[in-house]
C-alpha positions in Angstrom: 33.6 -51.1 41.2 30.2 -50.3 39.7 27.5 -49.3 42.2 24.7 -48.7 39.7 24.4 -50.1 36.2 22.0 -48.8 33.6 20.8 -51.6 31.3 18.9 -50.5 28.1 16.5 -53.2 26.9 15.0 -53.2 23.5 12.3 -55.8 24.1 14.1 -58.4 21.8 16.0 -61.6 22.1 19.2 -59.5 22.5 18.1 -58.5 26.0 18.8 -62.0 27.3 22.4 -61.6 26.2 23.0 -58.5 28.1 21.0 -59.6 31.1 23.0 -62.8 31.5 26.2 -60.8 31.4 24.9 -58.1 33.8 23.7 -60.6 36.3 27.3 -61.9 36.7 28.8 -58.4 36.8 26.2 -57.0 39.3 26.7 -60.0 41.5 30.5 -59.6 41.5 30.3 -55.8 42.1 27.1 -55.9 44.3 25.6 -53.4 42.0 22.0 -52.2 41.7 20.4 -52.4 38.3 18.3 -49.8 36.5 16.5 -51.3 33.5 15.3 -48.8 30.8 13.3 -49.4 27.7 12.8 -46.5 25.3 9.5 -46.9 23.4 10.0 -45.2 20.1 6.7 -45.5 18.3 4.8 -42.4 17.2 2.6 -42.4 20.4 5.7 -42.8 22.6 7.6 -40.1 20.9 4.7 -37.6 21.2 3.0 -38.7 24.4 4.2 -35.8 26.6 3.8 -33.0 24.0 0.4 -34.1 22.9 -0.7 -35.4 26.3 -1.6 -38.8 24.8 -2.6 -41.9 26.8 -0.2 -44.8 27.0 -0.4 -46.8 23.7 -0.8 -50.6 23.5 2.9 -50.8 22.5 3.9 -48.9 25.6 1.7 -51.0 27.9 3.3 -54.1 26.6 6.8 -52.6 26.9 6.0 -51.6 30.5 4.8 -55.2 31.3 8.0 -56.6 29.7 10.4 -54.4 31.6 8.6 -54.9 34.9 8.7 -58.7 34.3 12.5 -58.4 33.7 12.9 -56.5 37.0 10.8 -59.0 38.9 12.9 -61.9 37.6 16.1 -60.1 38.7 14.6 -59.3 42.1 13.6 -62.9 42.6 17.3 -63.7 42.2 18.3 -61.1 44.9 19.2 -58.1 42.7 18.1 -54.6 43.6 16.4 -53.3 40.5 14.4 -50.4 39.2 12.6 -49.9 35.8 12.2 -46.9 33.6 9.9 -46.7 30.6 10.8 -43.7 28.5 9.6 -42.4 25.2 11.4 -40.6 22.5 14.9 -40.7 21.1 16.5 -43.9 22.5 20.1 -42.6 22.7 19.1 -39.3 24.3 16.8 -41.0 26.8 19.5 -43.5 27.8 22.2 -40.9 28.3 19.8 -38.7 30.3 18.8 -41.6 32.5 22.4 -42.6 33.2 23.0 -39.0 34.5 19.7 -38.6 36.3 19.9 -42.1 38.0 23.6 -41.6 38.8 24.7 -44.7 37.0 28.4 -45.4 36.7 28.1 -47.9 33.8 25.8 -48.4 30.9 25.7 -52.0 29.7 23.9 -52.7 26.4 23.6 -55.4 23.8 24.7 -54.6 20.3 23.8 -56.3 17.1 27.2 -56.5 15.4 26.0 -55.1 12.0 28.7 -54.4 9.4 29.0 -51.8 6.7 25.8 -50.0 5.6 23.7 -52.1 8.1 25.7 -50.5 10.9 24.9 -47.0 9.6 21.2 -47.9 9.4 20.7 -50.1 12.5 23.7 -49.3 14.8 22.8 -45.7 15.6 21.7 -46.1 19.2 24.8 -47.7 20.7 27.1 -45.5 18.7 25.2 -42.4 19.7 25.2 -43.4 23.4 29.0 -43.9 23.4 29.6 -40.5 21.8 27.2 -38.6 24.0 28.0 -39.8 27.5 31.0 -39.7 29.9 29.7 -42.8 31.7 31.6 -45.9 30.6 29.7 -48.1 28.1 29.9 -51.8 28.1 28.7 -53.3 24.7 28.0 -57.0 24.6 27.5 -58.4 21.1 24.4 -60.5 20.6 24.0 -63.3 18.1 24.2 -62.1 14.5 20.8 -62.6 12.7 18.9 -62.9 16.0 15.1 -62.1 16.0 14.2 -58.5 16.0 11.4 -58.8 18.6 10.5 -61.3 21.2 7.6 -63.3 19.7 5.8 -64.3 22.9 4.8 -61.4 25.1 
């Protein structure tokens, strides 16, 4: 059913939730996986326009997403990785179109009320800006914001 699945990763514990789900789905559908991380620090958002070198944050993010791809490849999945910089929702939507993905699968935090307005903007914006189906898998409430060991 799904030939190519785009999986946005945020370099946090929530990634393991979506990767576990996508492993099963990709195996069932014999899908290839495109992992994307959108670095959103100052250097990442301005790298192209100011012709900046890759920041330490971006280097660590690149290592992380490539390690995730390598782990999936070891298990027999066809994977690619993309490290983008800028507006996360815009980059995710653009990558889904450019990479011809037929599903976007992402973890969501499950915030409520005002927290959803503050923290839930990426998933909400993606679902409103794309015609590609979006699968949202809720991660554990109160999970850590970043992976501690890199």
